[in-house]
C-alpha positions as CSV (number, residue, x, y, z in Angstrom):
1,M,64.0,32.0,216.1
2,N,67.4,32.8,215.4
3,A,69.7,34.0,218.0
4,D,73.4,35.1,218.1
5,K,75.2,33.1,220.7
6,T,77.8,35.8,221.7
7,T,75.5,38.8,222.5
8,G,72.4,36.7,223.2
9,T,70.7,38.7,220.6
10,S,67.5,37.0,218.8
11,W,66.0,37.6,215.2
12,G,62.7,36.9,213.6
13,P,62.5,34.3,210.9
14,L,64.7,34.6,208.1
15,P,62.9,36.5,205.0
16,R,61.9,33.8,202.3
17,R,64.4,35.2,199.9
18,A,67.3,34.6,201.5
19,T,66.1,30.9,202.2
20,R,65.5,30.3,198.2
21,L,69.2,31.9,197.7
22,T,70.6,29.3,200.4
23,V,69.1,26.2,198.7
24,G,70.0,27.6,195.6
25,A,73.5,27.6,196.6
26,L,73.5,24.3,198.0
27,I,72.1,23.0,194.9
28,S,75.5,24.2,192.9
29,L,77.5,23.1,195.4
30,A,76.0,19.3,194.6
31,L,76.3,19.4,191.3
32,F,79.6,20.8,191.1
33,A,80.8,18.1,193.6
34,G,78.9,15.4,191.4
35,A,80.8,16.8,188.1
36,A,84.1,16.7,190.3
37,A,83.7,12.9,191.1
38,A,82.9,11.5,187.4
39,P,84.9,8.8,186.7
40,A,87.8,9.2,184.2
41,G,87.0,9.2,180.6
42,A,83.6,9.7,181.3
43,A,81.8,11.6,178.3
44,P,81.5,16.0,178.7
45,H,78.1,17.4,179.7
46,Q,76.9,18.6,176.2
47,G,76.0,21.9,177.2
48,S,79.8,22.3,178.8
49,G,81.5,23.3,175.5
50,Q,84.6,21.7,176.4
51,G,87.0,21.7,173.8
52,L,85.6,25.1,172.3
53,V,87.8,28.3,172.5
54,G,85.3,30.7,174.5
55,G,82.6,27.6,174.7
56,V,81.2,29.1,171.4
57,T,79.6,26.6,169.2
58,P,81.2,26.5,166.0
59,H,78.7,27.6,163.1
60,A,76.9,24.8,161.3
61,P,74.5,26.4,158.8
62,C,73.1,23.0,158.2
63,K,72.6,21.6,161.1
64,G,69.6,20.2,161.8
65,L,68.3,21.1,158.0
66,A,68.7,17.8,156.1
67,D,65.6,18.5,154.3
68,R,67.3,21.2,152.2
69,K,68.5,19.2,149.1
70,D,69.8,22.6,147.5
71,K,72.8,23.1,149.8
72,C,72.5,20.3,152.6
73,K,73.2,16.6,152.5
74,D,72.2,14.4,155.6
75,G,72.3,17.7,157.8
76,K,75.9,18.3,156.7
77,T,77.4,21.6,156.2
78,P,78.6,21.3,152.5
79,A,82.1,21.8,151.7
80,A,83.6,25.1,150.4
81,P,83.6,25.1,146.4
82,T,86.8,24.5,144.8
83,V,88.5,27.4,142.5
84,N,90.3,26.1,139.4
85,V,91.9,28.9,138.1
86,G,95.4,28.8,136.1
87,A,97.0,28.9,132.6
88,S,100.3,27.4,131.1
89,L,101.7,29.0,127.8
90,F,103.6,27.1,125.2
91,A,105.6,28.9,122.2
92,S,105.9,26.7,118.5
93,A,109.0,28.0,117.3
94,N,112.8,29.0,118.5
95,Q,113.4,32.5,119.3
96,V,116.5,34.4,119.0
97,I,117.8,35.7,122.8
98,P,120.3,38.4,121.6
99,N,123.4,39.3,123.5
100,Q,123.5,41.6,126.5
101,T,119.5,42.1,125.9
102,E,116.7,41.2,128.2
103,T,114.2,40.0,126.1
104,R,110.6,38.8,126.9
105,I,109.8,34.7,125.5
106,L,107.0,35.2,122.7
107,F,104.2,32.3,123.2
108,T,101.8,30.8,120.7
109,G,99.2,29.5,122.5
110,A,98.2,28.0,126.3
111,V,97.9,24.1,126.7
112,Y,95.1,25.1,128.8
113,D,93.7,28.8,130.4
114,T,90.7,28.3,133.1
115,D,90.1,32.1,133.6
116,A,91.2,33.4,130.5
117,M,94.6,35.0,131.0
118,F,96.3,34.6,127.8
119,D,97.2,37.9,126.5
120,A,98.2,36.9,123.0
121,T,99.2,40.5,121.7
122,S,101.5,40.4,124.7
123,S,102.5,37.1,125.3
124,T,101.9,38.0,128.6
125,L,99.2,36.5,131.2
126,V,96.9,38.7,133.0
127,V,95.1,38.3,136.3
128,N,91.7,38.1,136.5
129,T,90.9,36.1,140.1
130,P,93.2,38.0,142.8
131,G,95.1,35.9,145.4
132,R,98.0,33.9,146.1
133,Y,99.5,32.1,142.7
134,L,102.3,29.6,142.0
135,L,104.4,31.1,139.0
136,K,107.0,29.2,137.2
137,G,108.7,29.6,133.5
138,R,111.2,27.1,131.7
139,L,113.5,27.8,129.2
140,L,115.9,25.3,127.2
141,W,119.1,27.7,126.1
142,S,121.1,27.0,123.2
143,Y,124.3,29.0,122.7
144,I,127.8,29.3,122.7
145,A,129.6,28.6,126.0
146,S,131.8,31.4,127.7
147,E,133.8,30.8,130.7
148,T,132.9,34.5,132.0
149,A,129.3,34.6,131.0
150,H,126.0,33.6,132.6
151,R,122.2,33.5,131.7
152,R,119.3,34.4,133.4
153,L,115.4,33.5,133.4
154,I,113.0,36.2,135.0
155,I,109.6,36.4,135.9
156,E,108.0,39.7,135.7
157,V,105.3,41.3,137.5
158,N,104.0,44.6,136.3
159,G,107.5,45.1,134.6
160,L,108.8,44.4,137.8
161,D,111.7,41.9,138.9
162,T,109.6,39.1,141.1
163,A,111.6,35.9,140.6
164,F,114.9,35.1,138.8
165,D,117.3,32.2,138.4
166,S,121.1,32.9,137.3
167,Q,123.5,30.4,136.0
168,P,126.6,30.4,134.5
169,A,127.1,29.8,130.8
170,E,130.8,28.2,130.9
171,D,129.2,24.9,129.1
172,R,126.4,23.5,127.1
173,A,125.4,20.0,126.1
174,T,126.8,18.9,122.8
175,G,124.2,19.0,120.2
176,F,121.3,19.8,122.9
177,G,120.2,23.0,125.2
178,V,120.5,23.7,128.2
179,S,117.3,24.1,130.8
180,Q,116.8,27.1,133.3
181,D,113.8,27.3,135.5
182,V,112.6,29.6,137.9
183,S,109.6,29.9,140.0
184,T,108.1,32.1,143.3
185,I,104.8,32.1,145.2
186,V,103.2,35.4,145.2
187,R,100.0,37.6,146.0
188,L,98.7,39.2,143.0
189,N,95.9,41.8,142.2
190,E,93.2,41.6,139.2
191,G,95.0,43.3,136.3
192,D,98.4,42.4,137.3
193,V,100.6,41.4,134.1
194,I,103.1,38.4,134.5
195,E,106.0,37.8,131.8
196,L,108.9,35.9,131.3
197,N,112.1,37.4,130.2
198,A,115.4,36.0,129.4
199,Y,119.0,37.7,129.4
200,Q,122.4,36.1,128.6
201,N,126.1,38.4,127.8
202,T,128.2,35.2,125.9
203,G,129.3,37.8,123.5
204,A,126.9,36.2,120.6
205,D,123.3,35.4,120.3
206,A,121.6,33.0,121.6
207,T,118.3,30.7,121.0
208,S,115.3,29.6,123.1
209,V,114.5,26.2,121.9
210,T,111.1,25.0,121.9
211,L,110.5,21.3,123.3
212,S,107.6,18.7,123.8
213,G,107.6,15.4,125.0
214,G,104.5,13.1,123.9
215,Q,102.0,15.8,124.8
216,A,103.5,17.4,127.1
217,V,105.0,21.0,126.5
218,L,108.3,20.9,128.5
219,A,110.1,24.6,127.2
220,P,109.6,27.6,126.7
221,Q,107.0,27.4,129.7
222,L,105.3,30.1,131.8
223,Q,102.8,29.1,134.1
224,A,100.4,30.6,136.6
225,E,98.3,28.5,139.4
226,W,95.8,29.9,141.8
227,L,96.7,28.7,145.5
228,A,94.3,30.4,147.8
229,P,92.5,33.9,148.4
């Protein structure tokens, strides 16, 4: 029997369902107290999801599937595939860069081209794999120095200036050329066209000089390297 001490009212036995809820609550409190009393440095409960956002276990497609030799090894998830996409162009002959005329640099071939990017007809690189690319261009200039002139090297994508470098053309190393570089990182789509252009206003024609060092092509050069999707 149960009684209210303030009114003296008596009730019959509590329903069994209420009794079970009370016992469940006591068990939960006991578990909570045990967890709080765990010693410092103790490993967390395996099902706690500690350290995971929202308590969600990361996807592991190979967990427990070590026998799947086609995709899994020792039950470990395989690494993402490496994408090897890029090209580096070279020229085998000098090229005239007329005064005050933006001129496309003409390339003979590719030192390497892993994605069939080189279009020999237009001396450009055409993107086949979309993503973020590192673009680099290099030229070795020979020109008549002018105190009021400048020279520019420009990377264009689809006919639009994407990166350029401009320098004074007031001096030039005797018996050699002046190297100029330009680079950028940009997201490109399939079908985008990359070209390298040069401009100078020294008052006379200048020359893009070819240069190689050992097995490396130093100038002129146009490169595109895929970095990420």
